[in-house]
N, C-alpha and C positions, 0 to 999 in steps of 0.2 A: 427571417427565420421565423416561421410559427410557433404558437405554442405548443401543438405535439412534438415537434423538433427540441424544440428546447425544451422542455418536459425529458421526454428520452438523455436528450446527452445528458442532461443533470444528474437521472437516474442512473446511467454508466460512470458519471464520474463519482460521484455517491459511495456506486458498490465496487470500483476499482476501489477506492480507499480503504473501505470498510476488510473485503478480500488483504488487499497487501499491507495494511496496518495495523488489522486485528486479528483476521485466522490466521491466516500464513505464520505470524511472528509466535500465536499459541499454538501451532500446530509443532514445530520447529521446538519449541520449549516442551514439550511433551515427549517427544522423542526418547526414548532411552538413554540415546549417548550423551546428551543433551542433559535429560534430568539428571543423572547422576553422578555430571557434573559440580564440581565446587560451586556456591553463590557467584564469584564475581567472573567464572568461567559463562553460569547460565546468561548473566546479567549483559555480558560482551555481547555474546549470542545472540542473547533479544535485541539487545542495541541496535546491532549491526542489519540484521532482517528488518526490523523496524525500518532502521535509516534507509537502505535501499530502495523500499518499497515506498517510502515518504520520498525521498529524493526522485525515483525516477519516475512518480506521477506527478513530481512539480515541475517537473522539465518535461514532460510529454505534456500539460496542460501549459506550460509556454509557448510549447512547438504548434498546438493545436491552436492559441494565439493567436501567434503570428501567422500564423494560414488561415485566419478566420473560419478556420471551424469551430471557435465557440466565438 
């Protein structure tokens, strides 16, 4: 794997985690239905959205590693 390919793959992994563990949970928490909910509901929704993004990302990393993609 060359430097350019490795750099691109690293940037893609970084971008995935920024989008799905930072931006998407922030967007969901700003939605009116969630923003107007009680604090515990907001926390649970934020945790669920963040957790799905994190677990899915880690699973995809493991699959890519086992297939020698990364």
